C-alpha positions, 0 to 999 in steps of 0.5 A, spaced: 166 552 960 162 549 954 164 552 948 157 550 944 151 553 944 144 550 944 140 552 937 134 549 936 136 543 940 143 542 936 149 544 939 153 549 934 160 551 935 161 558 937 167 560 933 163 558 927 157 563 929 162 568 930 166 567 923 171 562 925 173 556 920 175 550 923 175 544 918 173 539 924 167 542 926 161 538 924 155 543 924 154 548 919 149 554 919 147 555 912 145 562 909 138 563 907 138 564 900 133 569 897 128 566 892 127 573 888 131 578 884 131 584 888 132 588 882 126 585 879 122 586 885 124 594 885 122 594 878 115 591 880 114 596 886 116 602 882 111 600 877 106 600 883 108 606 886 108 610 880 101 607 878 097 608 885 102 613 888 105 612 895 099 614 900 094 609 896 099 603 896 098 599 902 103 594 905 098 588 903 098 591 896 106 591 895 106 583 898 100 581 893 104 585 887 111 583 889 110 576 890 114 576 896 111 575 904 112 581 909 118 578 912 122 578 906 119 585 904 121 588 911 128 584 912 130 586 904 128 593 903 125 595 910 119 599 911 114 602 906 117 608 906 124 605 905 122 601 899 119 607 896 125 611 896 129 605 893 124 604 888 124 611 886 132 611 886 131 605 881 127 609 877 131 615 877 138 611 875 135 607 870 131 613 867 138 617 867 142 612 864 137 611 858 137 618 857 144 619 857 145 613 852 140 616 848 143 623 847 150 620 846 146 617 840 144 623 837 149 629 837 145 634 835 141 637 841 135 640 837 134 633 833 135 629 840 130 633 844 125 633 839 125 625 839 126 625 846 120 629 847 116 626 842 117 619 845 115 622 852 108 624 848 107 617 845 109 613 851 104 618 855 098 618 850 099 610 849 099 609 857 092 607 859 094 608 866 096 615 865 101 615 870 105 621 868 112 622 870 114 618 877 118 624 879 113 629 878 108 625 881 112 624 887 114 631 888 106 633 888 104 628 893 110 628 898 113 635 897 114 639 902 112 634 907 117 629 906 124 632 907 128 626 905 124 625 899 125 633 898 132 632 898 132 626 893 128 630 888 132 636 888 138 631 887 134 628 881 133 635 878 140 637 879 143 631 876 138 631 870 139 639 869 146 638 868 145 632 863 141 637 859 147 642 860 152 638 858 148 635 852 147 642 850 154 644 851 157 639 846 152 641 841 154 648 842 161 646 841 160 642 835 156 648 832 149 645 832 147 651 837 149 658 837 154 661 842 149 667 844 145 662 848 145 661 855 145 654 856 144 654 864 137 657 863 136 653 857 137 646 861 133 649 866 127 651 861 127 644 858 127 640 864 121 644 866 118 643 860 119 636 860 116 635 866 110 640 865 109 636 858 108 629 862 103 632 867 099 635 861 099 628 858 095 625 864 089 629 861 088 626 855 090 632 850 091 631 843 098 629 840 098 634 835 097 640 840 103 637 844 107 636 838 106 643 836 108 645 843 114 641 843 116 645 836 115 652 839 119 650 845 125 647 841 125 653 836 129 657 842 135 652 840 135 655 833 
């Protein structure tokens, strides 16, 4: 039995195709290397979905914006829905790490949340596209219709709430917050306020009005 198989007119050792290695083989299959950085492409996809939304972003939009062809898009990321999920997870992961590091650099929760919300206000007010929050946008567009994304968003919410709670707990243990505060409720309230703040920022409000609402909200930590 012939132990070679035709491949575009060239005979390739079957053992090599199946993973065997033999130094006497003269023919090799070279793995095709990707000509793009997956994380960079995910960041571009995240930005486009964030700006336009899921439904309004076509596959052709993605191909044009990402700078890769359809075959590479499908083989690397799957279909549009799978790419969206990966882009959102990329957003959540990078955003979570950024906030976590920010909290570590600001041990007083009152000071930390004040600066965090102020940054959110400034980013939103200065954003000409008025994108708002990617997580909030995704929630309002895809939930409850998309059950898979609903679970992803629920996990996102719980993870951020737990991050807020741990931050408040450390602040309380350090004496920055009184012991009579219900930290679980505060963590949920601050998460809800943050998301609401990002929504309101899409309507071009006055920065001073937004910051006054931040000061009022954070007075609960006194």
